Backbone atoms as SQL, in Angstrom:
CREATE TABLE atoms (id INTEGER PRIMARY KEY, chain TEXT, resi INTEGER, resn TEXT, atom TEXT, x REAL, y REAL, z REAL);
INSERT INTO atoms VALUES
  (1, 'A', 1, 'MET', 'N', 30.380, -18.968, -10.267),
  (2, 'A', 1, 'MET', 'CA', 29.527, -20.118, -10.427),
  (3, 'A', 1, 'MET', 'C', 28.093, -19.684, -10.772),
  (4, 'A', 2, 'ALA', 'N', 27.582, -18.683, -10.071),
  (5, 'A', 2, 'ALA', 'CA', 26.220, -18.222, -10.335),
  (6, 'A', 2, 'ALA', 'C', 26.109, -17.613, -11.731),
  (7, 'A', 3, 'ALA', 'N', 27.125, -16.871, -12.129),
  (8, 'A', 3, 'ALA', 'CA', 27.100, -16.257, -13.461),
  (9, 'A', 3, 'ALA', 'C', 27.084, -17.334, -14.544),
  (10, 'A', 4, 'ARG', 'N', 27.840, -18.396, -14.339),
  (11, 'A', 4, 'ARG', 'CA', 27.880, -19.483, -15.327),
  (12, 'A', 4, 'ARG', 'C', 26.508, -20.144, -15.446),
  (13, 'A', 5, 'ARG', 'N', 25.827, -20.333, -14.304),
  (14, 'A', 5, 'ARG', 'CA', 24.481, -20.925, -14.346),
  (15, 'A', 5, 'ARG', 'C', 23.526, -20.049, -15.133),
  (16, 'A', 6, 'ILE', 'N', 23.604, -18.754, -14.936),
  (17, 'A', 6, 'ILE', 'CA', 22.718, -17.832, -15.651),
  (18, 'A', 6, 'ILE', 'C', 22.991, -17.892, -17.150),
  (19, 'A', 7, 'VAL', 'N', 24.258, -17.898, -17.530),
  (20, 'A', 7, 'VAL', 'CA', 24.615, -17.961, -18.947),
  (21, 'A', 7, 'VAL', 'C', 24.188, -19.296, -19.534),
  (22, 'A', 8, 'ASP', 'N', 24.425, -20.387, -18.807),
  (23, 'A', 8, 'ASP', 'CA', 24.058, -21.714, -19.311),
  (24, 'A', 8, 'ASP', 'C', 22.550, -21.869, -19.489),
  (25, 'A', 9, 'SER', 'N', 21.772, -21.258, -18.604),
  (26, 'A', 9, 'SER', 'CA', 20.316, -21.397, -18.700),
  (27, 'A', 9, 'SER', 'C', 19.709, -20.427, -19.714),
  (28, 'A', 10, 'ARG', 'N', 20.486, -19.467, -20.167),
  (29, 'A', 10, 'ARG', 'CA', 20.033, -18.442, -21.119),
  (30, 'A', 10, 'ARG', 'C', 18.833, -17.652, -20.584),
  (31, 'A', 11, 'ARG', 'N', 18.793, -17.510, -19.291),
  (32, 'A', 11, 'ARG', 'CA', 17.704, -16.778, -18.646),
  (33, 'A', 11, 'ARG', 'C', 18.106, -15.315, -18.507),
  (34, 'A', 12, 'GLU', 'N', 17.249, -14.418, -18.968),
  (35, 'A', 12, 'GLU', 'CA', 17.536, -12.995, -18.859),
  (36, 'A', 12, 'GLU', 'C', 16.907, -12.387, -17.612),
  (37, 'A', 13, 'GLU', 'N', 15.753, -12.885, -17.231),
  (38, 'A', 13, 'GLU', 'CA', 15.055, -12.369, -16.058),
  (39, 'A', 13, 'GLU', 'C', 15.364, -13.253, -14.856),
  (40, 'A', 14, 'PRO', 'N', 15.609, -12.654, -13.696),
  (41, 'A', 14, 'PRO', 'CA', 15.856, -13.475, -12.507),
  (42, 'A', 14, 'PRO', 'C', 14.573, -14.173, -12.047),
  (43, 'A', 15, 'LEU', 'N', 14.737, -15.291, -11.386),
  (44, 'A', 15, 'LEU', 'CA', 13.586, -15.998, -10.831),
  (45, 'A', 15, 'LEU', 'C', 12.992, -15.187, -9.687),
  (46, 'A', 16, 'PRO', 'N', 11.681, -15.255, -9.475),
  (47, 'A', 16, 'PRO', 'CA', 11.075, -14.509, -8.369),
  (48, 'A', 16, 'PRO', 'C', 11.554, -15.047, -7.025),
  (49, 'A', 17, 'ARG', 'N', 11.767, -14.156, -6.083),
  (50, 'A', 17, 'ARG', 'CA', 12.218, -14.530, -4.744),
  (51, 'A', 17, 'ARG', 'C', 11.291, -13.915, -3.718),
  (52, 'A', 18, 'GLY', 'N', 11.113, -14.619, -2.617),
  (53, 'A', 18, 'GLY', 'CA', 10.342, -14.091, -1.505),
  (54, 'A', 18, 'GLY', 'C', 8.861, -14.001, -1.802),
  (55, 'A', 19, 'GLY', 'N', 8.183, -13.184, -1.035),
  (56, 'A', 19, 'GLY', 'CA', 6.746, -13.018, -1.211),
  (57, 'A', 19, 'GLY', 'C', 5.950, -14.069, -0.469),
  (58, 'A', 20, 'LEU', 'N', 4.656, -14.070, -0.690),
  (59, 'A', 20, 'LEU', 'CA', 3.768, -15.011, -0.021),
  (60, 'A', 20, 'LEU', 'C', 3.817, -16.375, -0.686),
  (61, 'A', 21, 'ARG', 'N', 3.740, -17.396, 0.118),
  (62, 'A', 21, 'ARG', 'CA', 3.647, -18.755, -0.403),
  (63, 'A', 21, 'ARG', 'C', 2.174, -19.113, -0.430),
  (64, 'A', 22, 'SER', 'N', 1.601, -19.167, -1.595),
  (65, 'A', 22, 'SER', 'CA', 0.154, -19.335, -1.714),
  (66, 'A', 22, 'SER', 'C', -0.336, -20.646, -1.123),
  (67, 'A', 23, 'ALA', 'N', 0.468, -21.684, -1.120),
  (68, 'A', 23, 'ALA', 'CA', 0.024, -22.978, -0.597),
  (69, 'A', 23, 'ALA', 'C', -0.036, -22.996, 0.928),
  (70, 'A', 24, 'CYS', 'N', 0.711, -22.100, 1.573),
  (71, 'A', 24, 'CYS', 'CA', 0.816, -22.154, 3.030),
  (72, 'A', 24, 'CYS', 'C', 0.181, -20.958, 3.728),
  (73, 'A', 25, 'VAL', 'N', -0.422, -20.068, 2.985),
  (74, 'A', 25, 'VAL', 'CA', -0.965, -18.856, 3.585),
  (75, 'A', 25, 'VAL', 'C', -2.332, -19.150, 4.184),
  (76, 'A', 26, 'LYS', 'N', -2.447, -18.947, 5.493),
  (77, 'A', 26, 'LYS', 'CA', -3.724, -19.176, 6.160),
  (78, 'A', 26, 'LYS', 'C', -4.491, -17.874, 6.356),
  (79, 'A', 27, 'CYS', 'N', -3.792, -16.778, 6.434),
  (80, 'A', 27, 'CYS', 'CA', -4.437, -15.501, 6.718),
  (81, 'A', 27, 'CYS', 'C', -4.779, -14.809, 5.395),
  (82, 'A', 28, 'THR', 'N', -5.940, -15.143, 4.863),
  (83, 'A', 28, 'THR', 'CA', -6.398, -14.594, 3.587),
  (84, 'A', 28, 'THR', 'C', -6.890, -13.160, 3.780),
  (85, 'A', 29, 'PRO', 'N', -7.089, -12.421, 2.698),
  (86, 'A', 29, 'PRO', 'CA', -7.637, -11.064, 2.831),
  (87, 'A', 29, 'PRO', 'C', -8.992, -11.046, 3.551),
  (88, 'A', 30, 'GLU', 'N', -9.796, -12.094, 3.378),
  (89, 'A', 30, 'GLU', 'CA', -11.086, -12.165, 4.075),
  (90, 'A', 30, 'GLU', 'C', -10.880, -12.283, 5.584),
  (91, 'A', 31, 'ILE', 'N', -9.889, -13.055, 5.992),
  (92, 'A', 31, 'ILE', 'CA', -9.607, -13.209, 7.423),
  (93, 'A', 31, 'ILE', 'C', -9.075, -11.902, 7.991),
  (94, 'A', 32, 'VAL', 'N', -8.214, -11.217, 7.246),
  (95, 'A', 32, 'VAL', 'CA', -7.699, -9.921, 7.700),
  (96, 'A', 32, 'VAL', 'C', -8.851, -8.933, 7.871),
  (97, 'A', 33, 'ALA', 'N', -9.781, -8.911, 6.921),
  (98, 'A', 33, 'ALA', 'CA', -10.940, -8.015, 7.023),
  (99, 'A', 33, 'ALA', 'C', -11.791, -8.371, 8.234),
  (100, 'A', 34, 'ALA', 'N', -11.949, -9.665, 8.506),
  (101, 'A', 34, 'ALA', 'CA', -12.725, -10.088, 9.673),
  (102, 'A', 34, 'ALA', 'C', -12.040, -9.649, 10.961),
  (103, 'A', 35, 'LEU', 'N', -10.722, -9.788, 11.033),
  (104, 'A', 35, 'LEU', 'CA', -9.990, -9.353, 12.227),
  (105, 'A', 35, 'LEU', 'C', -10.156, -7.853, 12.446),
  (106, 'A', 36, 'GLU', 'N', -10.077, -7.082, 11.363),
  (107, 'A', 36, 'GLU', 'CA', -10.275, -5.636, 11.477),
  (108, 'A', 36, 'GLU', 'C', -11.692, -5.321, 11.933),
  (109, 'A', 37, 'SER', 'N', -12.655, -6.089, 11.454),
  (110, 'A', 37, 'SER', 'CA', -14.047, -5.896, 11.856),
  (111, 'A', 37, 'SER', 'C', -14.238, -6.218, 13.334),
  (112, 'A', 38, 'TYR', 'N', -13.618, -7.309, 13.788),
  (113, 'A', 38, 'TYR', 'CA', -13.715, -7.671, 15.207),
  (114, 'A', 38, 'TYR', 'C', -13.186, -6.537, 16.076),
  (115, 'A', 39, 'LEU', 'N', -12.036, -5.987, 15.695),
  (116, 'A', 39, 'LEU', 'CA', -11.449, -4.908, 16.488),
  (117, 'A', 39, 'LEU', 'C', -12.270, -3.632, 16.388),
  (118, 'A', 40, 'GLY', 'N', -12.908, -3.410, 15.236),
  (119, 'A', 40, 'GLY', 'CA', -13.767, -2.241, 15.092),
  (120, 'A', 40, 'GLY', 'C', -14.993, -2.322, 15.982),
  (121, 'A', 41, 'ASN', 'N', -15.496, -3.542, 16.186),
  (122, 'A', 41, 'ASN', 'CA', -16.671, -3.730, 17.033),
  (123, 'A', 41, 'ASN', 'C', -16.327, -3.689, 18.512),
  (124, 'A', 42, 'ASN', 'N', -15.178, -4.250, 18.877),
  (125, 'A', 42, 'ASN', 'CA', -14.773, -4.288, 20.280),
  (126, 'A', 42, 'ASN', 'C', -13.257, -4.383, 20.330),
  (127, 'A', 43, 'PHE', 'N', -12.608, -3.267, 20.646),
  (128, 'A', 43, 'PHE', 'CA', -11.149, -3.240, 20.644),
  (129, 'A', 43, 'PHE', 'C', -10.536, -3.978, 21.829),
  (130, 'A', 44, 'ALA', 'N', -11.357, -4.460, 22.760),
  (131, 'A', 44, 'ALA', 'CA', -10.846, -5.131, 23.953),
  (132, 'A', 44, 'ALA', 'C', -10.721, -6.647, 23.783),
  (133, 'A', 45, 'TYR', 'N', -10.999, -7.172, 22.581),
  (134, 'A', 45, 'TYR', 'CA', -10.842, -8.612, 22.362),
  (135, 'A', 45, 'TYR', 'C', -9.389, -9.026, 22.574),
  (136, 'A', 46, 'THR', 'N', -9.189, -10.161, 23.203),
  (137, 'A', 46, 'THR', 'CA', -7.842, -10.704, 23.343),
  (138, 'A', 46, 'THR', 'C', -7.466, -11.446, 22.063),
  (139, 'A', 47, 'LEU', 'N', -6.184, -11.734, 21.920),
  (140, 'A', 47, 'LEU', 'CA', -5.731, -12.497, 20.756),
  (141, 'A', 47, 'LEU', 'C', -6.350, -13.885, 20.743),
  (142, 'A', 48, 'GLU', 'N', -6.468, -14.496, 21.915),
  (143, 'A', 48, 'GLU', 'CA', -7.084, -15.826, 22.007),
  (144, 'A', 48, 'GLU', 'C', -8.550, -15.775, 21.575),
  (145, 'A', 49, 'ALA', 'N', -9.260, -14.714, 21.974),
  (146, 'A', 49, 'ALA', 'CA', -10.669, -14.582, 21.588),
  (147, 'A', 49, 'ALA', 'C', -10.797, -14.432, 20.072),
  (148, 'A', 50, 'MET', 'N', -9.923, -13.608, 19.473),
  (149, 'A', 50, 'MET', 'CA', -9.983, -13.428, 18.022),
  (150, 'A', 50, 'MET', 'C', -9.580, -14.711, 17.297),
  (151, 'A', 51, 'LYS', 'N', -8.636, -15.448, 17.852),
  (152, 'A', 51, 'LYS', 'CA', -8.241, -16.739, 17.281),
  (153, 'A', 51, 'LYS', 'C', -9.431, -17.692, 17.272),
  (154, 'A', 52, 'ASP', 'N', -10.173, -17.730, 18.385),
  (155, 'A', 52, 'ASP', 'CA', -11.356, -18.589, 18.470),
  (156, 'A', 52, 'ASP', 'C', -12.435, -18.149, 17.484),
  (157, 'A', 53, 'MET', 'N', -12.600, -16.837, 17.310),
  (158, 'A', 53, 'MET', 'CA', -13.604, -16.326, 16.382),
  (159, 'A', 53, 'MET', 'C', -13.254, -16.699, 14.938),
  (160, 'A', 54, 'ILE', 'N', -11.974, -16.630, 14.583),
  (161, 'A', 54, 'ILE', 'CA', -11.540, -17.025, 13.238),
  (162, 'A', 54, 'ILE', 'C', -11.776, -18.516, 13.036),
  (163, 'A', 55, 'ARG', 'N', -11.476, -19.307, 14.060),
  (164, 'A', 55, 'ARG', 'CA', -11.703, -20.755, 13.955),
  (165, 'A', 55, 'ARG', 'C', -13.186, -21.036, 13.746),
  (166, 'A', 56, 'PHE', 'N', -14.051, -20.323, 14.466),
  (167, 'A', 56, 'PHE', 'CA', -15.494, -20.528, 14.349),
  (168, 'A', 56, 'PHE', 'C', -16.017, -20.050, 12.991),
  (169, 'A', 57, 'ASP', 'N', -15.590, -18.854, 12.563),
  (170, 'A', 57, 'ASP', 'CA', -16.119, -18.255, 11.334),
  (171, 'A', 57, 'ASP', 'C', -15.558, -18.877, 10.055),
  (172, 'A', 58, 'PHE', 'N', -14.267, -19.260, 10.077),
  (173, 'A', 58, 'PHE', 'CA', -13.613, -19.712, 8.849),
  (174, 'A', 58, 'PHE', 'C', -13.141, -21.160, 8.901),
  (175, 'A', 59, 'GLY', 'N', -13.140, -21.756, 10.079),
  (176, 'A', 59, 'GLY', 'CA', -12.653, -23.129, 10.205),
  (177, 'A', 59, 'GLY', 'C', -11.150, -23.237, 10.057),
  (178, 'A', 60, 'VAL', 'N', -10.440, -22.141, 10.340),
  (179, 'A', 60, 'VAL', 'CA', -8.983, -22.102, 10.205),
  (180, 'A', 60, 'VAL', 'C', -8.383, -21.844, 11.573),
  (181, 'A', 61, 'ASP', 'N', -7.381, -22.638, 11.928),
  (182, 'A', 61, 'ASP', 'CA', -6.691, -22.460, 13.204),
  (183, 'A', 61, 'ASP', 'C', -5.397, -21.704, 12.947),
  (184, 'A', 62, 'ILE', 'N', -5.363, -20.424, 13.329),
  (185, 'A', 62, 'ILE', 'CA', -4.154, -19.627, 13.160),
  (186, 'A', 62, 'ILE', 'C', -3.552, -19.356, 14.525),
  (187, 'A', 63, 'SER', 'N', -2.280, -19.049, 14.542),
  (188, 'A', 63, 'SER', 'CA', -1.614, -18.777, 15.811),
  (189, 'A', 63, 'SER', 'C', -1.871, -17.333, 16.228),
  (190, 'A', 64, 'THR', 'N', -1.709, -17.068, 17.506),
  (191, 'A', 64, 'THR', 'CA', -1.897, -15.702, 17.986),
  (192, 'A', 64, 'THR', 'C', -0.811, -14.782, 17.437),
  (193, 'A', 65, 'SER', 'N', 0.364, -15.318, 17.136),
  (194, 'A', 65, 'SER', 'CA', 1.418, -14.474, 16.561),
  (195, 'A', 65, 'SER', 'C', 1.070, -14.035, 15.140),
  (196, 'A', 66, 'THR', 'N', 0.241, -14.800, 14.451),
  (197, 'A', 66, 'THR', 'CA', -0.215, -14.406, 13.114),
  (198, 'A', 66, 'THR', 'C', -1.168, -13.227, 13.206),
  (199, 'A', 67, 'ILE', 'N', -1.962, -13.205, 14.258),
  (200, 'A', 67, 'ILE', 'CA', -2.924, -12.128, 14.453),
  (201, 'A', 67, 'ILE', 'C', -2.174, -10.858, 14.791);
């Protein structure tokens, strides 16, 4: 069935799969750099503290599991 779809569509290159979803990505490279900077300044910050700092600096609410 999949082979027939590929032949019918005349597509030679496969469609891209996986990767980042640009519409849903909250942790931008700037936020990652800020998190690294926070840890460079004080490695004892908790995840909750860094979450609050990101919310204050960028206005983005990310989960602690993202950090």
